[in-house]
N, CA, C and O atoms as a printed pandas DataFrame, in Angstrom:
     atom_number atom_name residue_name chain_id  residue_number  x_coord  y_coord  z_coord
0              1         N          MET        A               1   64.956   36.575   15.379
1              2        CA          MET        A               1   64.627   35.188   15.569
2              3         C          MET        A               1   63.416   35.011   16.464
3              4         O          MET        A               1   62.594   34.121   16.245
4              5         N          PHE        A               2   63.314   35.858   17.466
5              6        CA          PHE        A               2   62.230   35.697   18.416
6              7         C          PHE        A               2   60.876   35.910   17.731
7              8         O          PHE        A               2   59.914   35.216   18.062
8              9         N          GLY        A               3   60.777   36.845   16.792
9             10        CA          GLY        A               3   59.523   37.112   16.087
10            11         C          GLY        A               3   59.102   35.948   15.224
11            12         O          GLY        A               3   57.915   35.630   15.163
12            13         N          LYS        A               4   60.051   35.294   14.546
13            14        CA          LYS        A               4   59.709   34.153   13.694
14            15         C          LYS        A               4   59.219   32.981   14.539
15            16         O          LYS        A               4   58.259   32.312   14.158
16            17         N          ASN        A               5   59.846   32.724   15.657
17            18        CA          ASN        A               5   59.470   31.625   16.533
18            19         C          ASN        A               5   58.064   31.853   17.083
19            20         O          ASN        A               5   57.288   30.901   17.173
20            21         N          SER        A               6   57.721   33.053   17.444
21            22        CA          SER        A               6   56.397   33.385   17.962
22            23         C          SER        A               6   55.347   33.172   16.875
23            24         O          SER        A               6   54.259   32.664   17.144
24            25         N          HIS        A               7   55.682   33.563   15.647
25            26        CA          HIS        A               7   54.762   33.393   14.527
26            27         C          HIS        A               7   54.512   31.906   14.257
27            28         O          HIS        A               7   53.380   31.511   13.976
28            29         N          LEU        A               8   55.562   31.079   14.339
29            30        CA          LEU        A               8   55.421   29.638   14.118
30            31         C          LEU        A               8   54.588   28.992   15.217
31            32         O          LEU        A               8   53.786   28.099   14.944
32            33         N          ASN        A               9   54.771   29.434   16.455
33            34        CA          ASN        A               9   53.977   28.882   17.555
34            35         C          ASN        A               9   52.488   29.195   17.365
35            36         O          ASN        A               9   51.633   28.352   17.637
36            37         N          ARG        A              10   52.184   30.409   16.896
37            38        CA          ARG        A              10   50.792   30.769   16.633
38            39         C          ARG        A              10   50.198   29.896   15.538
39            40         O          ARG        A              10   49.064   29.432   15.652
40            41         N          LEU        A              11   50.973   29.675   14.472
41            42        CA          LEU        A              11   50.489   28.835   13.375
42            43         C          LEU        A              11   50.321   27.377   13.826
43            44         O          LEU        A              11   49.360   26.711   13.439
44            45         N          GLN        A              12   51.246   26.892   14.633
45            46        CA          GLN        A              12   51.126   25.521   15.117
46            47         C          GLN        A              12   49.917   25.355   16.043
47            48         O          GLN        A              12   49.220   24.343   15.971
48            49         N          SER        A              13   49.670   26.316   16.890
49            50        CA          SER        A              13   48.507   26.217   17.775
50            51         C          SER        A              13   47.215   26.328   16.968
51            52         O          SER        A              13   46.240   25.643   17.277
52            53         N          ARG        A              14   47.188   27.175   15.945
53            54        CA          ARG        A              14   46.008   27.295   15.069
54            55         C          ARG        A              14   45.769   25.975   14.336
55            56         O          ARG        A              14   44.628   25.538   14.184
56            57         N          LYS        A              15   46.860   25.344   13.884
57            58        CA          LYS        A              15   46.742   24.055   13.194
58            59         C          LYS        A              15   46.196   22.995   14.154
59            60         O          LYS        A              15   45.344   22.194   13.770
60            61         N          ALA        A              16   46.675   22.986   15.381
61            62        CA          ALA        A              16   46.204   22.014   16.371
62            63         C          ALA        A              16   44.717   22.217   16.659
63            64         O          ALA        A              16   43.973   21.245   16.784
64            65         N          LEU        A              17   44.282   23.470   16.764
65            66        CA          LEU        A              17   42.863   23.765   16.990
66            67         C          LEU        A              17   42.010   23.310   15.799
67            68         O          LEU        A              17   40.931   22.748   15.989
68            69         N          LEU        A              18   42.486   23.551   14.587
69            70        CA          LEU        A              18   41.744   23.127   13.405
70            71         C          LEU        A              18   41.651   21.606   13.327
71            72         O          LEU        A              18   40.611   21.071   12.943
72            73         N          LEU        A              19   42.719   20.905   13.685
73            74        CA          LEU        A              19   42.682   19.445   13.696
74            75         C          LEU        A              19   41.705   18.924   14.747
75            76         O          LEU        A              19   40.965   17.974   14.491
76            77         N          ALA        A              20   41.701   19.537   15.919
77            78        CA          ALA        A              20   40.769   19.125   16.968
78            79         C          ALA        A              20   39.323   19.374   16.531
79            80         O          ALA        A              20   38.449   18.538   16.759
80            81         N          GLU        A              21   39.077   20.525   15.902
81            82        CA          GLU        A              21   37.732   20.834   15.414
82            83         C          GLU        A              21   37.310   19.837   14.335
83            84         O          GLU        A              21   36.152   19.423   14.282
84            85         N          SER        A              22   38.240   19.464   13.492
85            86        CA          SER        A              22   37.954   18.489   12.435
86            87         C          SER        A              22   37.571   17.139   13.037
87            88         O          SER        A              22   36.637   16.490   12.564
88            89         N          GLU        A              23   38.283   16.717   14.073
89            90        CA          GLU        A              23   37.953   15.456   14.739
90            91         C          GLU        A              23   36.571   15.516   15.388
91            92         O          GLU        A              23   35.813   14.549   15.330
92            93         N          LEU        A              24   36.248   16.643   16.001
93            94        CA          LEU        A              24   34.912   16.804   16.592
94            95         C          LEU        A              24   33.823   16.734   15.515
95            96         O          LEU        A              24   32.791   16.091   15.706
96            97         N          ASN        A              25   34.064   17.395   14.395
97            98        CA          ASN        A              25   33.090   17.370   13.295
98            99         C          ASN        A              25   32.935   15.956   12.737
99           100         O          ASN        A              25   31.829   15.541   12.389
100          101         N          ARG        A              26   34.027   15.226   12.654
101          102        CA          ARG        A              26   33.977   13.849   12.152
102          103         C          ARG        A              26   33.165   12.970   13.103
103          104         O          ARG        A              26   32.365   12.148   12.657
104          105         N          ALA        A              27   33.366   13.137   14.400
105          106        CA          ALA        A              27   32.612   12.363   15.388
106          107         C          ALA        A              27   31.126   12.720   15.321
107          108         O          ALA        A              27   30.273   11.836   15.404
108          109         N          GLN        A              28   30.815   13.996   15.174
109          110        CA          GLN        A              28   29.415   14.438   15.081
110          111         C          GLN        A              28   28.759   13.869   13.820
111          112         O          GLN        A              28   27.596   13.469   13.853
112          113         N          LEU        A              29   29.492   13.834   12.723
113          114        CA          LEU        A              29   28.975   13.265   11.476
114          115         C          LEU        A              29   28.653   11.782   11.656
115          116         O          LEU        A              29   27.633   11.301   11.163
116          117         N          GLY        A              30   29.518   11.066   12.357
117          118        CA          GLY        A              30   29.259    9.649   12.626
118          119         C          GLY        A              30   27.994    9.450   13.441
119          120         O          GLY        A              30   27.207    8.549   13.152
120          121         N          GLN        A              31   27.789   10.281   14.457
121          122        CA          GLN        A              31   26.577   10.197   15.270
122          123         C          GLN        A              31   25.344   10.534   14.442
123          124         O          GLN        A              31   24.318    9.863   14.552
124          125         N          ASP        A              32   25.441   11.561   13.621
125          126        CA          ASP        A              32   24.316   11.940   12.766
126          127         C          ASP        A              32   23.965   10.821   11.794
127          128         O          ASP        A              32   22.790   10.550   11.549
128          129         N          TRP        A              33   24.982   10.174   11.244
129          130        CA          TRP        A              33   24.741    9.077   10.301
130          131         C          TRP        A              33   24.034    7.914   11.004
131          132         O          TRP        A              33   23.118    7.322   10.433
132          133         N          GLN        A              34   24.438    7.581   12.217
133          134        CA          GLN        A              34   23.776    6.515   12.967
134          135         C          GLN        A              34   22.320    6.872   13.259
135          136         O          GLN        A              34   21.442    6.012   13.182
136          137         N          THR        A              35   22.066    8.121   13.589
137          138        CA          THR        A              35   20.698    8.566   13.841
138          139         C          THR        A              35   19.850    8.449   12.582
139          140         O          THR        A              35   18.700    8.013   12.641
140          141         N          ILE        A              36   20.413    8.836   11.448
141          142        CA          ILE        A              36   19.679    8.746   10.184
142          143         C          ILE        A              36   19.367    7.288    9.858
143          144         O          ILE        A              36   18.255    6.978    9.433
144          145         N          LYS        A              37   20.329    6.395   10.050
145          146        CA          LYS        A              37   20.096    4.976    9.778
146          147         C          LYS        A              37   18.989    4.424   10.664
147          148         O          LYS        A              37   18.129    3.678   10.194
148          149         N          HIS        A              38   19.005    4.790   11.951
149          150        CA          HIS        A              38   17.985    4.304   12.887
150          151         C          HIS        A              38   16.603    4.834   12.502
151          152         O          HIS        A              38   15.630    4.080   12.479
152          153         N          GLN        A              39   16.517    6.128   12.200
153          154        CA          GLN        A              39   15.229    6.716   11.847
154          155         C          GLN        A              39   14.689    6.143   10.536
155          156         O          GLN        A              39   13.476    5.996   10.384
156          157         N          THR        A              40   15.561    5.821    9.598
157          158        CA          THR        A              40   15.137    5.210    8.338
158          159         C          THR        A              40   14.567    3.819    8.590
159          160         O          THR        A              40   13.562    3.443    7.987
160          161         N          ALA        A              41   15.195    3.057    9.470
161          162        CA          ALA        A              41   14.680    1.725    9.801
162          163         C          ALA        A              41   13.315    1.820   10.475
163          164         O          ALA        A              41   12.416    1.034   10.176
164          165         N          VAL        A              42   13.161    2.777   11.378
165          166        CA          VAL        A              42   11.867    2.971   12.038
166          167         C          VAL        A              42   10.798    3.360   11.023
167          168         O          VAL        A              42    9.680    2.846   11.066
168          169         N          LEU        A              43   11.136    4.255   10.122
169          170        CA          LEU        A              43   10.192    4.687    9.093
170          171         C          LEU        A              43    9.802    3.529    8.175
171          172         O          LEU        A              43    8.637    3.406    7.798
172          173         N          ALA        A              44   10.753    2.691    7.819
173          174        CA          ALA        A              44   10.453    1.538    6.960
174          175         C          ALA        A              44    9.522    0.562    7.671
175          176         O          ALA        A              44    8.608    0.015    7.054
176          177         N          ARG        A              45    9.748    0.341    8.969
177          178        CA          ARG        A              45    8.873   -0.540    9.745
178          179         C          ARG        A              45    7.464    0.017    9.800
179          180         O          ARG        A              45    6.494   -0.726    9.645
180          181         N          GLN        A              46    7.342    1.320   10.020
181          182        CA          GLN        A              46    6.023    1.944   10.076
182          183         C          GLN        A              46    5.325    1.867    8.718
183          184         O          GLN        A              46    4.112    1.666    8.655
184          185         N          ALA        A              47    6.076    2.026    7.646
185          186        CA          ALA        A              47    5.479    1.937    6.305
186          187         C          ALA        A              47    4.953    0.532    6.046
187          188         O          ALA        A              47    3.885    0.370    5.455
188          189         N          LEU        A              48    5.696   -0.492    6.483
189          190        CA          LEU        A              48    5.217   -1.862    6.320
190          191         C          LEU        A              48    3.941   -2.102    7.122
191          192         O          LEU        A              48    3.013   -2.754    6.642
192          193         N          THR        A              49    3.897   -1.582    8.326
193          194        CA          THR        A              49    2.711   -1.746    9.158
194          195         C          THR        A              49    1.513   -1.053    8.525
195          196         O          THR        A              49    0.420   -1.616    8.467
196          197         N          ILE        A              50    1.723    0.164    8.055
197          198        CA          ILE        A              50    0.628    0.906    7.436
198          199         C          ILE        A              50    0.154    0.216    6.170
199          200         O          ILE        A              50   -1.050    0.150    5.919
200          201         N          SER        A              51    1.079   -0.300    5.366
201          202        CA          SER        A              51    0.667   -0.977    4.129
202          203         C          SER        A              51   -0.119   -2.250    4.448
203          204         O          SER        A              51   -1.066   -2.577    3.731
204          205         N          ALA        A              52    0.251   -2.972    5.505
205          206        CA          ALA        A              52   -0.498   -4.167    5.894
206          207         C          ALA        A              52   -1.906   -3.788    6.356
207          208         O          ALA        A              52   -2.872   -4.481    6.034
208          209         N          ILE        A              53   -2.025   -2.705    7.100
209          210        CA          ILE        A              53   -3.338   -2.263    7.571
210          211         C          ILE        A              53   -4.202   -1.811    6.400
211          212         O          ILE        A              53   -5.392   -2.121    6.346
212          213         N          VAL        A              54   -3.609   -1.083    5.471
213          214        CA          VAL        A              54   -4.359   -0.617    4.300
214          215         C          VAL        A              54   -4.812   -1.805    3.456
215          216         O          VAL        A              54   -5.939   -1.820    2.959
216          217         N          ALA        A              55   -3.940   -2.800    3.291
217          218        CA          ALA        A              55   -4.313   -3.987    2.514
218          219         C          ALA        A              55   -5.460   -4.731    3.188
219          220         O          ALA        A              55   -6.400   -5.164    2.521
220          221         N          ALA        A              56   -5.385   -4.878    4.500
221          222        CA          ALA        A              56   -6.463   -5.556    5.219
222          223         C          ALA        A              56   -7.765   -4.769    5.118
223          224         O          ALA        A              56   -8.832   -5.348    4.916
224          225         N          GLY        A              57   -7.675   -3.462    5.258
225          226        CA          GLY        A              57   -8.875   -2.623    5.156
226          227         C          GLY        A              57   -9.500   -2.673    3.778
227          228         O          GLY        A              57  -10.723   -2.724    3.649
228          229         N          SER        A              58   -8.666   -2.660    2.742
229          230        CA          SER        A              58   -9.221   -2.706    1.394
230          231         C          SER        A              58   -9.866   -4.054    1.113
231          232         O          SER        A              58  -10.898   -4.125    0.446
232          233         N          THR        A              59   -9.256   -5.133    1.625
233          234        CA          THR        A              59   -9.859   -6.448    1.463
234          235         C          THR        A              59  -11.189   -6.525    2.195
235          236         O          THR        A              59  -12.164   -7.065    1.672
236          237         N          LEU        A              60  -11.225   -5.986    3.396
237          238        CA          LEU        A              60  -12.461   -5.980    4.172
238          239         C          LEU        A              60  -13.537   -5.154    3.473
239          240         O          LEU        A              60  -14.692   -5.572    3.397
240          241         N          LEU        A              61  -13.163   -3.994    2.968
241          242        CA          LEU        A              61  -14.142   -3.160    2.258
242          243         C          LEU        A              61  -14.642   -3.842    0.989
243          244         O          LEU        A              61  -15.827   -3.758    0.667
244          245         N          ALA        A              62  -13.752   -4.513    0.268
245          246        CA          ALA        A              62  -14.176   -5.226   -0.933
246          247         C          ALA        A              62  -15.146   -6.346   -0.579
247          248         O          ALA        A              62  -16.138   -6.560   -1.276
248          249         N          GLY        A              63  -14.858   -7.054    0.498
249          250        CA          GLY        A              63  -15.761   -8.114    0.948
250          251         C          GLY        A              63  -17.113   -7.570    1.368
251          252         O          GLY        A              63  -18.152   -8.137    1.028
252          253         N          LEU        A              64  -17.097   -6.474    2.107
253          254        CA          LEU        A              64  -18.366   -5.866    2.532
254          255         C          LEU        A              64  -19.169   -5.353    1.342
255          256         O          LEU        A              64  -20.392   -5.492    1.304
256          257         N          THR        A              65  -18.485   -4.767    0.383
257          258        CA          THR        A              65  -19.178   -4.273   -0.809
258          259         C          THR        A              65  -19.797   -5.428   -1.590
259          260         O          THR        A              65  -20.942   -5.340   -2.035
260          261         N          ALA        A              66  -19.049   -6.495   -1.754
261          262        CA          ALA        A              66  -19.582   -7.657   -2.460
262          263         C          ALA        A              66  -20.749   -8.270   -1.688
263          264         O          ALA        A              66  -21.722   -8.718   -2.294
264          265         N          TRP        A              67  -20.662   -8.293   -0.380
265          266        CA          TRP        A              67  -21.728   -8.856    0.441
266          267         C          TRP        A              67  -22.993   -8.009    0.353
267          268         O          TRP        A              67  -24.099   -8.546    0.298
268          269         N          ARG        A              68  -22.832   -6.689    0.339
269          270        CA          ARG        A              68  -23.993   -5.805    0.266
270          271         C          ARG        A              68  -24.645   -5.848   -1.110
271          272         O          ARG        A              68  -25.862   -5.702   -1.223
272          273         N          GLN        A              69  -23.849   -6.047   -2.153
273          274        CA          GLN        A              69  -24.406   -6.081   -3.494
274          275         C          GLN        A              69  -25.078   -7.409   -3.802
275          276         O          GLN        A              69  -25.896   -7.491   -4.718
276          277         N          HIS        A              70  -24.747   -8.435   -3.061
277          278        CA          HIS        A              70  -25.343   -9.745   -3.299
278          279         C          HIS        A              70  -26.754   -9.755   -2.711
279          280         O          HIS        A              70  -26.937   -9.681   -1.496
280          281         N          ARG        A              71  -27.736   -9.848   -3.593
281          282        CA          ARG        A              71  -29.133   -9.899   -3.148
282          283         C          ARG        A              71  -29.816  -11.051   -3.874
283          284         O          ARG        A              71  -29.614  -11.224   -5.076
284          285         N          PRO        A              72  -30.608  -11.831   -3.177
285          286        CA          PRO        A              72  -31.297  -12.930   -3.848
286          287         C          PRO        A              72  -32.369  -12.408   -4.807
287          288         O          PRO        A              72  -32.880  -11.299   -4.645
288          289         N          ALA        A              73  -32.689  -13.206   -5.780
289          290        CA          ALA        A              73  -33.720  -12.828   -6.741
290          291         C          ALA        A              73  -35.067  -12.756   -6.028
291          292         O          ALA        A              73  -35.377  -13.641   -5.231
292          293         N          PRO        A              74  -35.874  -11.732   -6.289
293          294        CA          PRO        A              74  -37.137  -11.589   -5.560
294          295         C          PRO        A              74  -38.199  -12.617   -5.967
295          296         O          PRO        A              74  -39.125  -12.869   -5.196
296          297         N          ALA        A              75  -38.089  -13.212   -7.149
297          298        CA          ALA        A              75  -39.115  -14.142   -7.612
298          299         C          ALA        A              75  -39.060  -15.451   -6.834
299          300         O          ALA        A              75  -40.101  -16.019   -6.505
300          301         N          ALA        A              76  -37.877  -15.929   -6.542
301          302        CA          ALA        A              76  -37.751  -17.217   -5.858
302          303         C          ALA        A              76  -37.864  -17.015   -4.355
303          304         O          ALA        A              76  -37.306  -16.062   -3.813
304          305         N          PRO        A              77  -38.575  -17.897   -3.684
305          306        CA          PRO        A              77  -38.635  -17.781   -2.218
306          307         C          PRO        A              77  -37.269  -18.105   -1.619
307          308         O          PRO        A              77  -36.609  -19.053   -2.044
308          309         N          PRO        A              78  -36.853  -17.329   -0.649
309          310        CA          PRO        A              78  -35.520  -17.565   -0.077
310          311         C          PRO        A              78  -35.464  -18.912    0.631
311          312         O          PRO        A              78  -36.354  -19.280    1.398
312          313         N          GLU        A              79  -34.381  -19.635    0.342
313          314        CA          GLU        A              79  -34.173  -20.915    1.007
314          315         C          GLU        A              79  -33.413  -20.682    2.300
315          316         O          GLU        A              79  -32.542  -19.817    2.393
316          317         N          LYS        A              80  -33.759  -21.457    3.262
317          318        CA          LYS        A              80  -33.054  -21.341    4.531
318          319         C          LYS        A              80  -31.767  -22.152    4.431
319          320         O          LYS        A              80  -31.813  -23.373    4.284
320          321         N          PRO        A              81  -30.605  -21.471    4.511
321          322        CA          PRO        A              81  -29.349  -22.215    4.398
322          323         C          PRO        A              81  -29.134  -23.103    5.617
323          324         O          PRO        A              81  -29.587  -22.800    6.720
324          325         N          SER        A              82  -28.446  -24.183    5.392
325          326        CA          SER        A              82  -28.183  -25.101    6.491
326          327         C          SER        A              82  -27.147  -24.506    7.438
327          328         O          SER        A              82  -26.363  -23.642    7.046
328          329         N          TRP        A              83  -27.145  -24.959    8.654
329          330        CA          TRP        A              83  -26.185  -24.448    9.634
330          331         C          TRP        A              83  -24.775  -24.857    9.251
331          332         O          TRP        A              83  -23.824  -24.138    9.558
332          333         N          PHE        A              84  -24.618  -25.988    8.593
333          334        CA          PHE        A              84  -23.294  -26.432    8.175
334          335         C          PHE        A              84  -22.725  -25.508    7.081
335          336         O          PHE        A              84  -21.532  -25.203    7.079
336          337         N          GLY        A              85  -23.579  -25.075    6.166
337          338        CA          GLY        A              85  -23.142  -24.143    5.125
338          339         C          GLY        A              85  -22.707  -22.815    5.723
339          340         O          GLY        A              85  -21.701  -22.234    5.316
340          341         N          LYS        A              86  -23.478  -22.346    6.694
341          342        CA          LYS        A              86  -23.109  -21.089    7.371
342          343         C          LYS        A              86  -21.768  -21.250    8.104
343          344         O          LYS        A              86  -20.929  -20.349    8.097
344          345         N          LEU        A              87  -21.591  -22.395    8.723
345          346        CA          LEU        A              87  -20.348  -22.657    9.449
346          347         C          LEU        A              87  -19.163  -22.660    8.490
347          348         O          LEU        A              87  -18.121  -22.084    8.804
348          349         N          LEU        A              88  -19.299  -23.292    7.337
349          350        CA          LEU        A              88  -18.216  -23.313    6.356
350          351         C          LEU        A              88  -17.903  -21.916    5.834
351          352         O          LEU        A              88  -16.735  -21.552    5.695
352          353         N          LYS        A              89  -18.944  -21.129    5.542
353          354        CA          LYS        A              89  -18.716  -19.762    5.061
354          355         C          LYS        A              89  -18.025  -18.915    6.128
355          356         O          LYS        A              89  -17.131  -18.129    5.816
356          357         N          GLY        A              90  -18.434  -19.073    7.373
357          358        CA          GLY        A              90  -17.798  -18.332    8.467
358          359         C          GLY        A              90  -16.340  -18.719    8.643
359          360         O          GLY        A              90  -15.492  -17.859    8.881
360          361         N          ALA        A              91  -16.041  -20.019    8.527
361          362        CA          ALA        A              91  -14.661  -20.479    8.657
362          363         C          ALA        A              91  -13.809  -19.945    7.506
363          364         O          ALA        A              91  -12.653  -19.573    7.711
364          365         N          ALA        A              92  -14.373  -19.904    6.299
365          366        CA          ALA        A              92  -13.619  -19.376    5.153
366          367         C          ALA        A              92  -13.340  -17.885    5.348
367          368         O          ALA        A              92  -12.236  -17.420    5.066
368          369         N          LEU        A              93  -14.336  -17.132    5.830
369          370        CA          LEU        A              93  -14.139  -15.700    6.081
370          371         C          LEU        A              93  -13.094  -15.482    7.173
371          372         O          LEU        A              93  -12.228  -14.618    7.037
372          373         N          ALA        A              94  -13.170  -16.259    8.253
373          374        CA          ALA        A              94  -12.201  -16.118    9.344
374          375         C          ALA        A              94  -10.788  -16.443    8.853
375          376         O          ALA        A              94   -9.831  -15.766    9.228
376          377         N          SER        A              95  -10.656  -17.464    8.029
377          378        CA          SER        A              95   -9.351  -17.832    7.489
378          379         C          SER        A              95   -8.781  -16.711    6.624
379          380         O          SER        A              95   -7.597  -16.387    6.710
380          381         N          THR        A              96   -9.637  -16.127    5.791
381          382        CA          THR        A              96   -9.190  -15.022    4.936
382          383         C          THR        A              96   -8.755  -13.831    5.775
383          384         O          THR        A              96   -7.706  -13.239    5.520
384          385         N          LEU        A              97   -9.549  -13.480    6.770
385          386        CA          LEU        A              97   -9.210  -12.331    7.617
386          387         C          LEU        A              97   -7.914  -12.573    8.390
387          388         O          LEU        A              97   -7.102  -11.660    8.536
388          389         N          LEU        A              98   -7.716  -13.781    8.881
389          390        CA          LEU        A              98   -6.492  -14.066    9.635
390          391         C          LEU        A              98   -5.257  -13.973    8.749
391          392         O          LEU        A              98   -4.218  -13.477    9.184
392          393         N          THR        A              99   -5.359  -14.443    7.516
393          394        CA          THR        A              99   -4.187  -14.349    6.637
394          395         C          THR        A              99   -3.896  -12.909    6.251
395          396         O          THR        A              99   -2.738  -12.537    6.061
396          397         N          VAL        A             100   -4.940  -12.094    6.134
397          398        CA          VAL        A             100   -4.727  -10.691    5.764
398          399         C          VAL        A             100   -4.204   -9.892    6.956
399          400         O          VAL        A             100   -3.332   -9.038    6.797
400          401         N          LEU        A             101   -4.727  -10.163    8.133
401          402        CA          LEU        A             101   -4.354   -9.367    9.312
402          403         C          LEU        A             101   -3.080   -9.850    9.986
403          404         O          LEU        A             101   -2.569   -9.177   10.882
404          405         N          ARG        A             102   -2.558  -10.994    9.580
405          406        CA          ARG        A             102   -1.329  -11.498   10.181
406          407         C          ARG        A             102   -0.187  -10.539    9.868
407          408         O          ARG        A             102   -0.056  -10.090    8.729
408          409         N          PRO        A             103    0.649  -10.215   10.869
409          410        CA          PRO        A             103    1.764   -9.293   10.588
410          411         C          PRO        A             103    2.731   -9.924    9.606
411          412         O          PRO        A             103    2.874  -11.146    9.556
412          413         N          PRO        A             104    3.402   -9.072    8.817
413          414        CA          PRO        A             104    4.346   -9.612    7.825
414          415         C          PRO        A             104    5.521  -10.285    8.532
415          416         O          PRO        A             104    5.882   -9.898    9.643
416          417         N          PRO        A             105    6.114  -11.287    7.892
417          418        CA          PRO        A             105    7.272  -11.958    8.522
418          419         C          PRO        A             105    8.449  -11.019    8.634
419          420         O          PRO        A             105    8.686  -10.182    7.762
420          421         N          ARG        A             106    9.175  -11.167    9.705
421          422        CA          ARG        A             106   10.351  -10.314    9.929
422          423         C          ARG        A             106   11.518  -10.847    9.128
423          424         O          ARG        A             106   11.775  -12.049    9.059
424          425         N          ALA        A             107   12.214   -9.895    8.526
425          426        CA          ALA        A             107   13.363  -10.289    7.701
426          427         C          ALA        A             107   14.620  -10.368    8.507
427          428         O          ALA        A             107   15.680  -10.686    7.967
């Protein structure tokens, strides 16, 4: 009888150790999952920021390219634009840049 009881105690203690290890692994998995969720949110935020910067840069480059390609005809004497026209063009450019560079709305 004594040998069987000793064998059962060993099995019960082994079972208790395995259950404790399982609980530790479950807790570690929960922590890992929270870390993954947090890092995914950070990565998504960074991707949105980068996409906004790339969109603004491409718009700016397109505007600069169009501005550089625009040349007046050499036959006609250049007219001096009015200061009001320049002011309107500057305001339109500033408005476009502000809408492009504005950070995206938070969800």
